[in-house]
Structure formats: C-alpha cells, structure tokens
DSSP file (Angstrom, degrees, kcal/mol; ACC not computed):
  #  RESIDUE AA STRUCTURE BP1 BP2  ACC     N-H-->O    O-->H-N    N-H-->O    O-->H-N    TCO  KAPPA ALPHA  PHI   PSI    X-CA   Y-CA   Z-CA
    1    1 A M     >        0   0    0      0, 0.0     4,-2.1     0, 0.0     5,-0.2   0.000 360.0 360.0 360.0 -39.6   71.5  146.2  125.4
    2    2 A G  H  >  +     0   0    0      1,-0.2     4,-2.4     2,-0.2     5,-0.2   0.853 360.0  52.9 -61.6 -36.3   70.7  142.5  125.8
    3    3 A I  H  > S+     0   0    0      2,-0.2     4,-2.5     1,-0.2    -1,-0.2   0.896 108.0  50.9 -67.6 -39.6   68.8  142.4  122.6
    4    4 A R  H  > S+     0   0    0      2,-0.2     4,-2.5     1,-0.2    -2,-0.2   0.921 110.9  48.2 -63.5 -43.0   71.7  143.9  120.7
    5    5 A V  H  X S+     0   0    0     -4,-2.1     4,-2.8     2,-0.2    -2,-0.2   0.937 113.2  47.3 -63.0 -46.5   74.1  141.4  122.1
    6    6 A H  H  X S+     0   0    0     -4,-2.4     4,-2.5     1,-0.2    -1,-0.2   0.888 112.4  50.3 -63.1 -37.9   71.8  138.5  121.2
    7    7 A G  H  X S+     0   0    0     -4,-2.5     4,-2.5     2,-0.2    -1,-0.2   0.897 111.5  48.0 -64.9 -40.7   71.2  139.9  117.7
    8    8 A L  H  X S+     0   0    0     -4,-2.5     4,-2.5     2,-0.2    -2,-0.2   0.913 111.7  49.6 -66.6 -42.6   75.0  140.2  117.2
    9    9 A V  H  X S+     0   0    0     -4,-2.8     4,-2.5     2,-0.2    -2,-0.2   0.927 112.0  48.5 -61.1 -44.7   75.5  136.7  118.5
   10   10 A A  H  X S+     0   0    0     -4,-2.5     4,-2.3     1,-0.2    -2,-0.2   0.911 111.2  50.2 -62.5 -42.6   72.8  135.3  116.1
   11   11 A L  H  X S+     0   0    0     -4,-2.5     4,-2.4     1,-0.2    -1,-0.2   0.907 110.8  48.9 -62.4 -42.0   74.3  137.2  113.2
   12   12 A C  H  X S+     0   0    0     -4,-2.5     4,-2.9     2,-0.2     5,-0.3   0.908 110.5  51.1 -64.7 -41.8   77.7  135.8  113.9
   13   13 A L  H  X S+     0   0    0     -4,-2.5     4,-2.7     1,-0.2     5,-0.3   0.922 111.5  47.2 -61.8 -43.3   76.4  132.3  114.2
   14   14 A V  H  X S+     0   0    0     -4,-2.3     4,-2.0     2,-0.2    -1,-0.2   0.925 113.5  48.6 -63.7 -43.9   74.6  132.6  110.9
   15   15 A A  H  X S+     0   0    0     -4,-2.4     4,-1.0     2,-0.2    -2,-0.2   0.929 116.3  41.7 -63.4 -46.4   77.7  134.0  109.2
   16   16 A F  H  X S+     0   0    0     -4,-2.9     4,-1.0     1,-0.2     3,-0.3   0.897 115.0  49.4 -71.3 -40.0   80.0  131.3  110.5
   17   17 A C  H  < S+     0   0    0     -4,-2.7     3,-0.3    -5,-0.3    -1,-0.2   0.859 108.9  54.0 -67.7 -33.4   77.7  128.4  109.9
   18   18 A G  H  < S+     0   0    0     -4,-2.0    -1,-0.2    -5,-0.3    -2,-0.2   0.769 109.5  48.1 -70.6 -25.2   77.1  129.6  106.4
   19   19 A C  H  < S+     0   0    0     -4,-1.0    -1,-0.2    -3,-0.3    -2,-0.2   0.627  85.5 107.8 -89.3 -15.4   80.8  129.6  105.7
   20   20 A A     <  -     0   0    0     -4,-1.0     2,-0.4    -3,-0.3    -3,-0.0  -0.428  60.5-145.7 -69.1 134.4   81.5  126.2  107.1
   21   21 A K        -     0   0    0     -2,-0.2     2,-0.3     3,-0.0    -2,-0.1  -0.794  12.1-127.6 -98.9 142.2   82.3  123.6  104.4
   22   22 A R        -     0   0    0     -2,-0.4     2,-0.2     1,-0.1    -1,-0.0  -0.621  32.1-102.8 -84.7 149.6   81.2  120.0  104.9
   23   23 A E        -     0   0    0     -2,-0.3    -1,-0.1     1,-0.1     2,-0.1  -0.498  38.7-115.8 -72.4 136.5   83.9  117.4  104.5
   24   24 A K        -     0   0    0     -2,-0.2    -1,-0.1     1,-0.1     2,-0.1  -0.390  27.7-116.8 -71.1 149.2   83.7  115.5  101.2
   25   25 A T     >  -     0   0    0      1,-0.1     4,-2.2    -2,-0.1     5,-0.2  -0.332  27.1-106.7 -75.4 165.6   82.9  111.9  101.2
   26   26 A T  H  > S+     0   0    0      1,-0.2     4,-2.6     2,-0.2     5,-0.2   0.914 122.5  53.1 -58.5 -43.5   85.4  109.3  100.0
   27   27 A A  H  > S+     0   0    0      1,-0.2     4,-2.1     2,-0.2    -1,-0.2   0.894 108.6  49.8 -61.2 -40.3   83.3  108.8   96.9
   28   28 A E  H  > S+     0   0    0      2,-0.2     4,-1.9     1,-0.2    -1,-0.2   0.902 111.0  48.9 -66.2 -40.6   83.3  112.6   96.2
   29   29 A L  H  X S+     0   0    0     -4,-2.2     4,-0.9     2,-0.2    -2,-0.2   0.907 110.4  50.8 -66.0 -40.3   87.1  112.7   96.6
   30   30 A I  H >< S+     0   0    0     -4,-2.6     3,-0.7     1,-0.2     4,-0.3   0.897 109.4  50.7 -62.6 -39.4   87.5  109.8   94.2
   31   31 A A  H >< S+     0   0    0     -4,-2.1     3,-1.7     1,-0.2    -1,-0.2   0.864 102.6  61.3 -65.5 -34.1   85.3  111.5   91.7
   32   32 A D  H >< S+     0   0    0     -4,-1.9     3,-1.7     1,-0.3    -1,-0.2   0.749  87.8  72.9 -63.2 -23.4   87.5  114.6   92.1
   33   33 A L  T << S+     0   0    0     -4,-0.9    -1,-0.3    -3,-0.7    -2,-0.2   0.715  98.2  48.4 -65.1 -17.6   90.4  112.6   90.8
   34   34 A K  T <  S+     0   0    0     -3,-1.7    -1,-0.3    -4,-0.3    -2,-0.2   0.314  87.1 124.4-102.2   6.8   88.8  112.8   87.3
   35   35 A S    <   -     0   0    0     -3,-1.7     6,-0.1     2,-0.1    -3,-0.0  -0.239  67.3-131.8 -62.6 152.1   88.2  116.5   87.5
   36   36 A T  S    S+     0   0    0      4,-0.0     2,-0.6     5,-0.0    -1,-0.1   0.626  87.5  90.9 -77.4 -12.2   89.6  118.8   84.8
   37   37 A S     >  -     0   0    0      1,-0.2     4,-2.1    -5,-0.1     5,-0.2  -0.743  65.4-157.5 -87.1 119.0   91.0  121.0   87.6
   38   38 A E  H  > S+     0   0    0     -2,-0.6     4,-2.8     1,-0.2     5,-0.2   0.899  95.5  56.9 -59.1 -39.7   94.5  120.0   88.7
   39   39 A H  H  > S+     0   0    0      1,-0.2     4,-2.6     2,-0.2    -1,-0.2   0.927 106.9  47.5 -59.1 -46.7   93.8  121.7   92.0
   40   40 A D  H  > S+     0   0    0      1,-0.2     4,-2.4     2,-0.2    -1,-0.2   0.912 113.6  48.1 -62.2 -42.6   90.8  119.5   92.7
   41   41 A R  H  X S+     0   0    0     -4,-2.1     4,-2.8     2,-0.2    -2,-0.2   0.917 112.6  48.6 -63.1 -43.9   92.8  116.4   91.7
   42   42 A L  H  X S+     0   0    0     -4,-2.8     4,-1.5     2,-0.2    -2,-0.2   0.909 111.6  48.8 -64.7 -43.7   95.7  117.4   93.9
   43   43 A V  H  X S+     0   0    0     -4,-2.6     4,-1.6    -5,-0.2     3,-0.2   0.942 113.9  47.3 -59.8 -48.1   93.5  118.1   96.9
   44   44 A A  H  X S+     0   0    0     -4,-2.4     4,-2.5     1,-0.2     3,-0.3   0.924 110.1  50.6 -61.1 -46.5   91.7  114.8   96.5
   45   45 A V  H  < S+     0   0    0     -4,-2.8    -1,-0.2     1,-0.2    -2,-0.2   0.780 113.1  47.6 -66.4 -25.1   94.9  112.7   96.1
   46   46 A R  H  < S+     0   0    0     -4,-1.5    -1,-0.2    -3,-0.2    -2,-0.2   0.723 115.6  43.4 -87.8 -21.5   96.3  114.3   99.2
   47   47 A L  H >< S+     0   0    0     -4,-1.6     3,-1.7    -3,-0.3     4,-0.3   0.776  97.7  73.2 -90.1 -29.7   93.2  113.8  101.3
   48   48 A L  G >< S+     0   0    0     -4,-2.5     3,-2.4     1,-0.3     6,-0.2   0.827  83.8  65.4 -59.1 -36.1   92.4  110.2  100.3
   49   49 A P  G 3  S+     0   0    0      0, 0.0    -1,-0.3     0, 0.0     3,-0.2   0.742  93.1  64.7 -61.4 -18.5   95.2  108.5  102.2
   50   50 A D  G <  S+     0   0    0     -3,-1.7     2,-1.1     1,-0.2     3,-0.3   0.614  83.4  80.6 -75.0 -10.5   93.4  109.7  105.4
   51   51 A R    X   +     0   0    0     -3,-2.4     3,-1.6    -4,-0.3    -1,-0.2  -0.420  51.8 152.4 -93.8  58.8   90.5  107.4  104.5
   52   52 A R  G >   +     0   0    0     -2,-1.1     3,-1.5     1,-0.3    -1,-0.2   0.821  66.5  62.1 -59.2 -35.3   92.1  104.2  105.8
   53   53 A D  G 3  S+     0   0    0      1,-0.3    -1,-0.3    -3,-0.3     3,-0.2   0.696 104.5  50.0 -67.0 -16.8   88.8  102.6  106.5
   54   54 A D  G X>  +     0   0    0     -3,-1.6     4,-2.6     1,-0.2     3,-1.9  -0.030  69.3 131.1-108.5  28.9   88.0  102.8  102.8
   55   55 A A  H <>  +     0   0    0     -3,-1.5     4,-2.3     1,-0.3    -1,-0.2   0.825  64.0  65.8 -53.3 -35.3   91.3  101.2  101.6
   56   56 A A  H 34 S+     0   0    0     -3,-0.2    -1,-0.3     1,-0.2    -2,-0.1   0.788 117.0  25.6 -61.9 -27.0   89.5   98.8   99.2
   57   57 A T  H <> S+     0   0    0     -3,-1.9     4,-1.2     2,-0.1    -2,-0.2   0.704 121.2  54.7-105.2 -26.7   88.2  101.8   97.1
   58   58 A V  H  X S+     0   0    0     -4,-2.6     4,-2.8    -7,-0.2     5,-0.3   0.930 102.1  56.0 -74.3 -44.9   90.9  104.3   97.9
   59   59 A V  H  X S+     0   0    0     -4,-2.3     4,-2.6     1,-0.2     5,-0.2   0.932 109.4  45.0 -56.1 -51.4   93.9  102.2   96.9
   60   60 A P  H  > S+     0   0    0      0, 0.0     4,-2.2     0, 0.0    -1,-0.2   0.896 113.6  51.5 -60.4 -37.0   92.7  101.5   93.3
   61   61 A A  H  X S+     0   0    0     -4,-1.2     4,-1.6     2,-0.2    -2,-0.2   0.910 111.7  46.1 -66.5 -40.7   91.7  105.1   92.9
   62   62 A L  H  X S+     0   0    0     -4,-2.8     4,-0.7     2,-0.2    -1,-0.2   0.886 110.0  54.6 -66.8 -39.0   95.2  106.3   94.0
   63   63 A A  H >< S+     0   0    0     -4,-2.6     3,-0.8    -5,-0.3    -2,-0.2   0.899 108.3  49.0 -61.4 -39.5   96.8  103.7   91.7
   64   64 A E  H >< S+     0   0    0     -4,-2.2     3,-1.9     1,-0.2    -1,-0.2   0.864 103.2  61.6 -65.4 -35.9   94.8  105.1   88.8
   65   65 A A  H >< S+     0   0    0     -4,-1.6     3,-1.9     1,-0.3    -1,-0.2   0.669  84.3  78.1 -66.1 -16.8   96.0  108.6   89.8
   66   66 A L  T << S+     0   0    0     -3,-0.8    -1,-0.3    -4,-0.7    -2,-0.2   0.706  90.2  56.5 -64.0 -17.2   99.6  107.4   89.1
   67   67 A K  T <  S+     0   0    0     -3,-1.9    -1,-0.3    -4,-0.2    -2,-0.2   0.359  79.8 130.6 -93.8   4.3   98.7  107.9   85.4
   68   68 A D    <   -     0   0    0     -3,-1.9     6,-0.1     1,-0.1    -3,-0.0  -0.185  65.1-126.9 -60.0 150.7   97.7  111.6   85.8
   69   69 A A  S    S+     0   0    0      4,-0.1     2,-0.5     5,-0.0    -1,-0.1   0.764  89.7  78.9 -69.1 -25.6   99.3  114.1   83.4
   70   70 A E  S  > S-     0   0    0      1,-0.1     4,-2.2   -32,-0.0     3,-0.4  -0.739  72.0-146.7 -93.4 128.9  100.5  116.3   86.3
   71   71 A G  H  > S+     0   0    0     -2,-0.5     4,-3.1     1,-0.2     5,-0.2   0.859  98.1  57.1 -59.8 -39.2  103.7  115.2   88.1
   72   72 A D  H  > S+     0   0    0      1,-0.2     4,-2.2     2,-0.2    -1,-0.2   0.876 108.2  47.5 -62.8 -36.1  102.5  116.6   91.5
   73   73 A V  H  > S+     0   0    0     -3,-0.4     4,-2.5     2,-0.2    -2,-0.2   0.937 113.8  46.9 -69.9 -46.5   99.4  114.5   91.3
   74   74 A R  H  X S+     0   0    0     -4,-2.2     4,-2.3     2,-0.2    -2,-0.2   0.930 113.8  48.8 -59.3 -45.4  101.4  111.3   90.4
   75   75 A R  H  X S+     0   0    0     -4,-3.1     4,-2.3     1,-0.2    -1,-0.2   0.927 113.0  46.3 -60.3 -47.3  103.9  112.1   93.1
   76   76 A S  H  X S+     0   0    0     -4,-2.2     4,-2.7    -5,-0.2    -1,-0.2   0.865 110.5  53.7 -65.5 -36.5  101.2  112.6   95.7
   77   77 A A  H  X S+     0   0    0     -4,-2.5     4,-2.5     2,-0.2    -1,-0.2   0.911 109.7  48.3 -64.9 -41.1   99.4  109.4   94.6
   78   78 A A  H  X S+     0   0    0     -4,-2.3     4,-2.2     2,-0.2    -2,-0.2   0.932 112.3  48.0 -64.1 -45.1  102.6  107.5   95.1
   79   79 A I  H  X S+     0   0    0     -4,-2.3     4,-1.3     1,-0.2    -2,-0.2   0.922 112.1  50.6 -60.2 -44.4  103.2  109.0   98.5
   80   80 A G  H  X S+     0   0    0     -4,-2.7     4,-0.5     1,-0.2     3,-0.3   0.898 108.3  51.1 -61.5 -42.4   99.6  108.2   99.5
   81   81 A L  H >< S+     0   0    0     -4,-2.5     3,-1.5     1,-0.2     4,-0.4   0.900 105.1  57.3 -64.0 -39.3   99.8  104.6   98.3
   82   82 A G  H >< S+     0   0    0     -4,-2.2     3,-1.3     1,-0.3    -1,-0.2   0.830  97.9  61.7 -59.7 -30.9  103.0  104.2  100.5
   83   83 A S  H 3< S+     0   0    0     -4,-1.3    -1,-0.3    -3,-0.3    -2,-0.2   0.688  97.4  58.0 -70.4 -16.5  101.0  105.2  103.5
   84   84 A F  T X< S-     0   0    0     -3,-1.5     3,-2.1    -4,-0.5    -1,-0.3   0.539  86.2-175.5 -87.3  -6.9   98.7  102.2  103.0
   85   85 A A  G X   +     0   0    0     -3,-1.3     3,-2.3    -4,-0.4    -1,-0.2  -0.189  68.2   4.6  48.0-128.5  101.8   99.9  103.3
   86   86 A E  G >  S+     0   0    0      1,-0.3     3,-1.5    30,-0.2    -1,-0.3   0.730 123.0  70.3 -60.6 -23.0  100.7   96.2  102.6
   87   87 A Q  G <  S+     0   0    0     -3,-2.1     3,-0.3     1,-0.3    -1,-0.3   0.673  96.0  55.7 -66.6 -14.2   97.2   97.2  101.8
   88   88 A A  G X   +     0   0    0     -3,-2.3     3,-2.2     1,-0.2    -1,-0.3   0.115  66.9 119.7-104.4  20.5   98.5   98.8   98.6
   89   89 A R  G X   +     0   0    0     -3,-1.5     3,-1.9     1,-0.3    -1,-0.2   0.824  67.2  65.1 -56.5 -32.7  100.2   95.7   97.2
   90   90 A E  G 3  S+     0   0    0     -3,-0.3     4,-0.3     1,-0.3    -1,-0.3   0.703  96.2  59.2 -64.8 -16.9   98.0   95.7   94.1
   91   91 A A  G <> S+     0   0    0     -3,-2.2     4,-2.6     1,-0.2    -1,-0.3   0.494  75.7  97.8 -88.7  -4.2   99.7   99.0   93.2
   92   92 A I  H <> S+     0   0    0     -3,-1.9     4,-2.7    -4,-0.3     5,-0.2   0.907  81.7  49.4 -55.9 -47.9  103.2   97.6   93.1
   93   93 A P  H  > S+     0   0    0      0, 0.0     4,-1.9     0, 0.0    -1,-0.2   0.914 113.6  46.7 -58.9 -40.7  103.3   97.0   89.2
   94   94 A S  H  > S+     0   0    0     -4,-0.3     4,-1.6     2,-0.2    -2,-0.2   0.903 113.3  48.7 -66.8 -40.1  102.1  100.6   88.6
   95   95 A L  H  X S+     0   0    0     -4,-2.6     4,-0.7     2,-0.2    -1,-0.2   0.887 108.7  53.5 -68.4 -37.7  104.6  102.0   91.1
   96   96 A K  H >< S+     0   0    0     -4,-2.7     3,-0.9    -5,-0.2    -1,-0.2   0.907 108.8  49.4 -61.8 -41.1  107.4  100.0   89.5
   97   97 A A  H >< S+     0   0    0     -4,-1.9     3,-1.6     1,-0.2    -1,-0.2   0.850 103.6  61.1 -64.5 -33.6  106.5  101.5   86.1
   98   98 A L  H >< S+     0   0    0     -4,-1.6     3,-2.2     1,-0.3    -1,-0.2   0.676  83.1  78.7 -69.8 -17.0  106.6  105.0   87.7
   99   99 A R  T << S+     0   0    0     -3,-0.9    -1,-0.3    -4,-0.7    -2,-0.2   0.617  92.6  54.0 -67.2  -8.4  110.2  104.5   88.6
  100  100 A K  T <  S+     0   0    0     -3,-1.6    -1,-0.3    -4,-0.1    -2,-0.2   0.244  81.3 133.5-104.4  11.1  110.9  105.4   84.9
  101  101 A D    <   -     0   0    0     -3,-2.2     6,-0.1     1,-0.1    -3,-0.0  -0.210  64.9-125.7 -59.8 150.9  108.9  108.6   85.1
  102  102 A H  S    S+     0   0    0      4,-0.1     2,-0.6     5,-0.0    -1,-0.1   0.688  93.3  80.5 -72.0 -17.4  110.5  111.7   83.5
  103  103 A D  S  > S-     0   0    0      1,-0.1     4,-2.2     2,-0.0     3,-0.5  -0.820  70.3-153.5 -94.8 117.8  110.0  113.6   86.8
  104  104 A A  H  > S+     0   0    0     -2,-0.6     4,-2.4     1,-0.2     5,-0.2   0.829  95.3  55.9 -59.6 -33.5  112.8  112.8   89.4
  105  105 A R  H  > S+     0   0    0      2,-0.2     4,-2.2     1,-0.2    -1,-0.2   0.871 108.0  48.3 -68.2 -35.3  110.5  113.7   92.3
  106  106 A V  H  > S+     0   0    0     -3,-0.5     4,-2.5     2,-0.2    -2,-0.2   0.917 111.0  50.2 -68.8 -44.0  107.9  111.2   91.0
  107  107 A R  H  X S+     0   0    0     -4,-2.2     4,-2.3     1,-0.2    -2,-0.2   0.920 111.8  48.8 -59.0 -44.3  110.5  108.5   90.6
  108  108 A D  H  X S+     0   0    0     -4,-2.4     4,-2.4     1,-0.2    -1,-0.2   0.922 111.2  48.7 -61.7 -45.9  111.7  109.1   94.1
  109  109 A A  H  X S+     0   0    0     -4,-2.2     4,-2.4     1,-0.2    -1,-0.2   0.890 110.6  51.8 -63.6 -39.1  108.2  109.0   95.6
  110  110 A A  H  X S+     0   0    0     -4,-2.5     4,-2.6     2,-0.2    -1,-0.2   0.921 109.9  49.0 -62.9 -44.2  107.5  105.7   93.7
  111  111 A G  H  X S+     0   0    0     -4,-2.3     4,-2.0     1,-0.2    -2,-0.2   0.908 112.8  47.0 -61.8 -43.2  110.7  104.2   95.1
  112  112 A K  H  X S+     0   0    0     -4,-2.4     4,-1.6     2,-0.2    -1,-0.2   0.890 111.7  51.2 -67.0 -38.9  109.8  105.2   98.7
  113  113 A A  H  X S+     0   0    0     -4,-2.4     4,-2.4     1,-0.2     5,-0.2   0.930 109.1  50.5 -64.2 -43.7  106.3  104.0   98.3
  114  114 A L  H  X S+     0   0    0     -4,-2.6     4,-3.0     1,-0.2     7,-0.4   0.903 107.8  53.8 -59.7 -40.8  107.5  100.6   97.1
  115  115 A A  H  < S+     0   0    0     -4,-2.0    -1,-0.2     1,-0.2    -2,-0.2   0.848 112.4  44.1 -64.0 -33.0  109.9  100.4  100.1
  116  116 A R  H  < S+     0   0    0     -4,-1.6    -1,-0.2    -3,-0.2    -2,-0.2   0.845 118.4  42.8 -79.1 -34.2  107.0  101.0  102.4
  117  117 A I  H  < S+     0   0    0     -4,-2.4    -2,-0.2     1,-0.3    -3,-0.2   0.925 138.7   0.4 -77.5 -46.6  104.6   98.6  100.7
  118  118 A D    ><  -     0   0    0     -4,-3.0     3,-3.0    -5,-0.2     4,-0.5  -0.771  60.9-162.7-147.6  93.8  107.0   95.7  100.0
  119  119 A P  G >  S+     0   0    0      0, 0.0     3,-0.9     0, 0.0    -4,-0.1   0.728  89.0  68.8 -53.3 -22.1  110.6   96.3  101.3
  120  120 A G  G 3  S+     0   0    0      1,-0.2    -5,-0.1    -6,-0.1    -6,-0.0   0.691  95.5  54.7 -70.2 -17.8  111.7   93.4   99.0
  121  121 A T  G <  S+     0   0    0     -3,-3.0    -1,-0.2    -7,-0.4    -6,-0.2   0.558  82.4 108.4 -91.9  -8.0  111.0   95.6   96.0
  122  122 A A  S <  S-     0   0    0     -3,-0.9   -10,-0.1    -4,-0.5   -11,-0.0  -0.447  81.2-104.2 -70.4 138.8  113.2   98.5   97.1
  123  123 A P        -     0   0    0      0, 0.0     2,-0.2     0, 0.0    -1,-0.1  -0.358  37.0-115.5 -63.3 141.8  116.4   98.9   95.1
  124  124 A R        -     0   0    0     -3,-0.1     2,-0.5    -2,-0.0    -3,-0.0  -0.558  22.1-142.3 -79.5 141.4  119.5   97.7   97.0
  125  125 A V        -     0   0    0     -2,-0.2     2,-0.1     2,-0.0    -1,-0.0  -0.911  18.9-122.6-106.7 129.9  122.1  100.3   97.9
  126  126 A S        -     0   0    0     -2,-0.5     0, 0.0     1,-0.1     0, 0.0  -0.409  10.4-137.9 -69.1 144.4  125.7   99.2   97.7
  127  127 A G              0   0    0      1,-0.2    -1,-0.1    -2,-0.1    -2,-0.0   0.208 360.0 360.0 -88.4  15.6  127.8   99.5  100.9
  128  128 A R              0   0    0      0, 0.0    -1,-0.2     0, 0.0    -2,-0.0   0.470 360.0 360.0 -83.9 360.0  130.9  101.0   99.1
C-alpha cells in the first residue's frame, strides 16, 4: 500500500509541476506588446504596471502601447501609466493626445491617468 501511495504522490507532483507556468520577465512582457495577438498585448499591458522596479523600461513601453489599434489595450496602457504617478511624466504628451480618442473609455482612462501623474493637467470641473 505504501508503494502505491508514494507512486500516486509522485505522479501528482509530476503532473502539477509540468502544468505550472513560469512568470514572464519584464522584457518578455514588453515584447508581447508587439504581438499580433490582441490577447497577448492585453495581458502584457495589464501585467506590466506591477513591475514598478522596472519603471525606466515599462513606462516607455506602456506609452508606446497608447498607440495600439485596440481600444482595450490603449485604455489599459493609460490606466497602467497612471499607476506609476510621477514616474510616468514622460507619457503626459501622449496621454493628452489620447483625450481625443474616438473611444470614450480610452478618453476617460487618459484623463484619470493624467490626474494621477500630474494633477495640474487634469481638466477643471466647474462648481455650478
């Protein structure tokens, strides 16, 4: 009976270890931003903001993703840039341009990102 249990445990370990995916590096995620797969680009643009230690490479990559053909990718890139706050100041011109995007959700995300990066760039709301 002990041999069967050990065999079963070994089989389970092999099965689970074989299915485990390794986490992509920052460089791999940045490369995914140029993928022909919208899904890959969207996953990358949503994971990159977690790479705060790599802001020097992530911020320019996210700023470039603001030009993506897909609105969901542009929107997620804007949200991601906003999470970097002042570290994303170089993206301000691109985000300002995105406030004229044809997709209202993208425009909204760009405005919110600008407010987080530089509150002085946020549009003023009238108190009336």
